[in-house]
Structures are given as C-alpha cells and as structure tokens.
N, C-alpha and C positions, 0 to 999 in steps of 0.2 A: 218305457215301463208303464205307460198309461193303459196298457192292454188289460189291466186289472180294474180299471175304472171306466167301464163303458155302460151303455144303457142295458146291456145284458147281464150286468152284475147288480146284486143287492148291495147297496152302499148308501152312505149319507152324502148328499150332494148340496145341502144348504142347511143353515141353522140361524137362529136369532139369539142375540145376546142383549140382556138388559144392562145398561150402564148408568152411572149416576150423573156424570158431568159430560154431556155430549161434546162440548167444545174441546175439552181435554182429550177425549177418546178419539175424536176425528183427527186432531193434531198428531196423536201417537200413531194411529194406523196409516196416516198419509206420510208422515215424516220418518218414522222408525221403520215401517215395513214397505213403504213405497206403493201403497194401495191407492185406488181412486174412489171418489164418491161417484158411483155409476148413476144413481138417481135418488130422489128424496120425496117422501110423502108424509107430511105432518112430522111426527117424532121418529119416523123410520128412515134410516139412511142405509141404502144398499151399497155395500163395499165390494170392490172387485178390481178388475183390470180392464180398462177401456170400456166396452159395453157388456162385459161378462160379470155377472153378480156371483160372488162367492158366499157372502153371509150378510146379515142385516144387523145393524145396531139400532136399538130402540131405548126410550127412556120414558119416565113419568115423574110427576112431582114428588112422589113419596118414596123414591128408591132409597133403600138402606144398604149399607156395605155388606159384603160377603162374610159369612162365618162358615164353620165346617158343617156342610150339609152334603146330601147326595147331589148328584148332578154332574156338572162339567169338571173334570180334572184338567184336561186340555183339549183344544182342537189342533189339528195338524194340517198344515199346508204343504203339499208335495210339489217341489220344484222340478223342472224338467231335466236338470243336470247338476252334477257336483260343482261345475264351474260357477253356476249361479249361487250355490251355497257359499262358495268362496267369496263371491262378490258381496254377499250379504254380511259375512263375517268382517270383511274389510270395512264395510259401511258402519257396522256396529263399533269397530275400533276407532274409526275416524270421528264418529259422532259421540263417542263415549256412552253408547247405549248399554245400560245394565242388562246382563243376561244371568240366568240362573244356572246355566251349565251347557255342556256339549258332550255328546256321546257317540261312540261307535257301537252300533247294535249288531254288526256283522251282516245284517240285511239292509242297513241304511246308516247314514250319518245324520245327526240331528243337532240343532241349536234350540235352546229353551229360554223362554222369557215370560214375563207377565205383562198384561195390559194395565192401565191405571186402576182398574177395579179388581185386580188380582185374578183375572181369568187367565188360566194357563194357555200358553201357545207353544207349539212345536213347529219348527220349519225344517224340513228334511229333504234329502235326496236319496233315492234307492240305489243300492248296488245292483248290477245286472242279476236277474234271477238265476242265472247259471251258477252264480257264486253262493246262493242260499243253500244251507245244509238242512237236511231233514233226518231225524232219528226217531224211530218208533212212531211214525206218523205225526211227529211234531216238528215244527220249524225251530231251528236253533237261533234264538235271540239272546244276546247278552248286553250288558251295559259296561262298556270299557271306556277309558278316557279317550277323548277325541284328539287326534293329531292336528292341533290348530295350525301349526306352522306349515304342514303339508297341505292342509286345506286352503289356506290363504294363498299359497303359491299357485293354486289351480284357478285363481280368479282371472277373469278376462277383461275386467274394467276397474278403474279407480274412481269412477264417477259416483255420485249419490245413487243409492240402490233404487231401482224401479222394479217392482214385482213383475216377473215375466208373464206374458199373456197366456202361456201354456199352463200356468199354475192351477192346481185343482185342490179340492179337499181330499186329503189322503185318508184320514180316519178321524174319529172322535173317541176319546177315552173318558170313561165315566167313573165317578165315585158311586158306589152302591153300599147298602147296609146289609146285604145278604148275598154273598158271592155265589152260592149254589143256586139260589132262586133266580138271580140275574143270569147266570150261565144257562139255566134251563129255559128262561124266557127267550134269550137271543137264539138258542138252538131250536128248541121245540116249538116255540110260537112264531118267531120271525124267520127261522130257516137258515141261520148261519152255521158254520162249522167251527169247532174248536181247533185252534192251531197250536196253542201252547198254554199249559197250566203251570203257573209259578207259585201256587199255593195262595198267596194273597192277591194275585192278579192273574187274569185270564185274557187271552187274546183270541179273537174270532174273525172269520172272514168268509167270503163267498168267492169261489173260483180259485182257491189255493193261493191267494195273496197272503203275505205274512200277517197282516191284520187290517180290517176295515173298522173294527170296534175293539176297544180295550175296556176292561172293567176291573176295579180294585176296591178294597175295603180299607184304604189307608186313612180315611177320615173317621173310621171306627164303625163297629157293627151297630152302634146306637145312633148313628147320624140321622138327623131328621131330613125330610124332604125340603127343598128350597121353597120359602114363601114366595107368593106371586110378586111382591114388591122388592125382592132382594136382587141385587146385581147377580148376574149369572145366566145360565142357559134357560131360555124361555121355551124354545121348540126346535125341532129339526125335521128335515124332509128325508124320507127314506125312498130311494129309487127302487121300485119293484119292477122287474122285467115284465113287459106286457103279457107274455105267454104264461107267467106265473101268477098273475093278479087274481084270478078267480079262486085259485087254490089258496092264495095268501089270505084273502078275505074270509074264505070258509074256515081257515085255521084260526083266525082271530075270533070268529063267532063260536067255534068249537071250544075255545078256551075262555069263553064268557067275557071277551073284551068288546065293549060297546063302541060302535063307530059313530062319531059325531060329525057335524058339518058346521062350518062358519064361512066367512067371506074369503078365507084363504084356501078352502077346500075341505076334504074329508080327513079325519084324524082319529087317533085313539091315544090312550095314555100308556106310557111305558112303565117299567117297574119302579121308576123314581117319580112317577106322576108328572112326567114331562110330556107335552103334546108331541105326537109323531104324525106328521102329515105324510101322505103317500099317494 
C-alpha cells in the first residue's frame, strides 16, 4: 500500500515536534512505540527505525505545555501490515499503555494515543485499496468501533513491539481556525485534492490516496496559532515531485507566499504559521 507514498507524490515525509521533557519523551517513543534514536545533534533527536528518520524531537529551556491552538491534531504512522498493528495492540495490552481509542475507518484500522506532551498519534494499517469505496468522487471513510479481539488474533509476535523498518509517515492531521481557508490553501496553493468533506473536517490527498492531510476546526474557529515555545508541531517537510517543483514555487509566489531560507533549507509558512520545508 506504500504506492501512495513515493517521491512522485506530494506528501509530508518528516516533521519536528517540540517537547518539554526530552528524557520522558525519548522513553515513551522508544518503549511504547518501539522507535530508535537514529541520531542526535544538540537538542534535536531524530527518531525512526534503524537508519531511517521519521521525525525529529526538539526542546528548549522555556517550553510551555500545549493548550488549544491551531497546529497538530495528530501525526499518523502507517504500518506495513495489519499483523503489525495486532503486534502493537498486544504490546499495548501487555505494557498497560494507555490509548485514547481504536477505529475501523473502512479504508484503514487505527490505534490512537498521546505522547507525554499530548501530541496526538495515530498508528494504522490500510486495507487493500480494492476495498475502498467511492461515492460522488469522495472516498467513504467512517469511524466505527475496532474489532480488538480480531485484530489481536492477527498478531505474529508476542515479543515487545519493535517498529517495522517499512513504517512511514502516512499523514498529518491539523487543527485550523478557518476550514474553508485551509481547504483552499491545501488545494489551490499546495495542489492537493479533496477526498472527503465531513463539514467540520476535510481530508485531502495527492494521487487518490484516502488522505495525506486532514484538517479540522475541533479546537474552535477562534483558536490561536501555536506560540514558538509551546509543545507541539514546529515544522514539517512537504515532498514535492521534482517535475512539479517549478510550478509549485510559481504558485507560492502567485499567492504572495514568501520563500525563506535557513540552515535546514527553503521554507514558507502554512495557514497555521507553521514552517513548511520543501
């Protein structure tokens, strides 16, 4: 199912999270999710599997706890199989890891939890795309109770969970304070396609995936943008296919989005004033 997450797709393939207590966060991500510290530079810890980086944890001396702002609702790690999701569920039960829920979305099955800073996490496995249903050019996604018993029977291991090396970033889901404005931004400016509109949440993708991006107004239409020293999403990297790059940059400029540069590369600010590298 990783055919929807290639260098030929517009998708988010890295992000950075601000955390308050790095030691506590590293313990959580290694022990609860089976991730590795791939590398470290100063206060930046690159988390992933073996030598593959998925995301970066960073901190500073003045970090304050999260409140209801725009920014990250959750990040989602896509596992290579349902069996691995069963392995993770078994691990959660064995270690008494608290989760916030599990759902059958008809396109995927997902487990949800929070990290120590209340950053939302989804870990999921896709059903074969031959089972996805489309109506009036929209993908059918629902939120139904997960069959936990059936899922755990699919496990292939009773050992402590180790994140599979094939795991990728499946999508990011954002809180926004203007759903129409955000939808227009991701479609008209960044070039995504709308896959499903659920009134308070919209799902978008590139290449007919069920979603590479989610947006919602569940923190309220008056939600402020995240302050720089608050735990949460600092930045993310948007993969833009090489053949589309010139058009993409032209579209940013046509929409009056200034392109900046720093030691991590070129970036602009999204609708939530979060840095987007590309």
